[in-house]
C-alpha angles and dihedrals in degrees: 000000000000098000091238091119137022100180095096097041111116115233124251094240113225090347112187115215088228085074094072104015118129111249093244091050091049093045096047094044088053092050093046092049087057091061103101114250094352095118092045095045094048094045092054091048091051095048100045109027102021118024100046094043094051089043089060093042096053091042090057102038108030142054117267112217117221138148085280096043118058088343096186093055093045089051088054092048093052092046092051090048089051095047090051088046093233117176095242142354110264130216117279123201132186121209144129139273106027122171103252114347100304141346141210116223132187136028105218096043107007122204132194124225121195129192106239092204090059091043092059089063095052128084122224092269096049088047089058088050092054091048094046089049094055091043086053088060090050094050091048093046090233096154091074093065093035086061090047089054094050091048091048094049092047094050096046114201096331100083098045089048090053089051093046091246124138102247098208092048097046091044090050092050095046092049091047090048091048091056091047089047088061089052091051090048089052090053089050088053091051091054090051098051094028093214116093091197090067088053093051088047089057090051092050090052091048091050096046104034089223129108118267093243087065093052141070113232093191089057091048089050088052089051090053090053091050092053092047093047096045103136107190105111096206088053091049091052092049089050093051093056091048092050102047091061096054129082099216127050118238116271094242091054090049089052090054093046093054092050092046091053091049088051093049091067094236092110091056094046090056090050085054089056092250100133143115116272128214094250093063103092121231122234097229095182093053092047091048089052090052088054093064092062094039095055095038087056095040093057098038096051091070092052094065088075096054098083130184095305095066101031092133094055090048089051093049095051089035084066091058089051088052092050089051095049093047095048091048092047089053088049096046099040113027111017129090113260110229100171 
């Protein structure tokens, strides 16, 4: 599969996002669903104060793609929607600038907004990766918690305090989840184009701002390996503190995660039709319990590199890890699961 055409790719019938989601995404989503009324509250905010306003904004200021407007891009969009077996083909807009390369907006009626400047640098295969990535966010219902994170960051500590939630812990979980959600969406894009090299190529273009035909993918893959295998403990600590405060993982890490997923065999199993479907109910309580261990290990792993010279720093951030673990333990073991 070269990624040059999607028309003859068979759909993943009734594909559940749980089939491809990154473990951190799956675990954190389960923990968040266990927060009483969070889903309901954020969905209402999206529908009434966010989604409708933005739909009107982009309808008035951007280019709406259709079979008669940027027809090739629309054909890729409809094909990718069919492959992921989404219930409908959602609105697609072109505009500039867009934070990042593209974004998905809305929960009840999602829409995708793509930066037209970025699109010009992408070949047809890379454009389909971009669309498959955003449609992966739709299938996973990521926009719900992206909005929750934005509300939380805008409100600072006041809103979590009113809801009885530990601000630093919830913020840390949401940021970690956001980064993991990007990794999940990269997997969805890989399933759409059925060629991980095209996904890596799109990430290379996004990182460099240059067209793929001016770049060397093998060198970029080697760069990703260099980043992953960096062995200086102090540099790994510095990297950890950079990464925990951003919403998107670095492009080189995303490349490594895609290839690690391919090598795990999970990708091939889905291609064979061996995947979880939407009618198979999730055990939210069990997945929230798994989140406790996942995040405790995720945060503590970096602290092993801190050493005696930075004990106070390690203790300070270790407190955040303890808050995260305690909150997730309460969600997984004692709270009422609502999702």
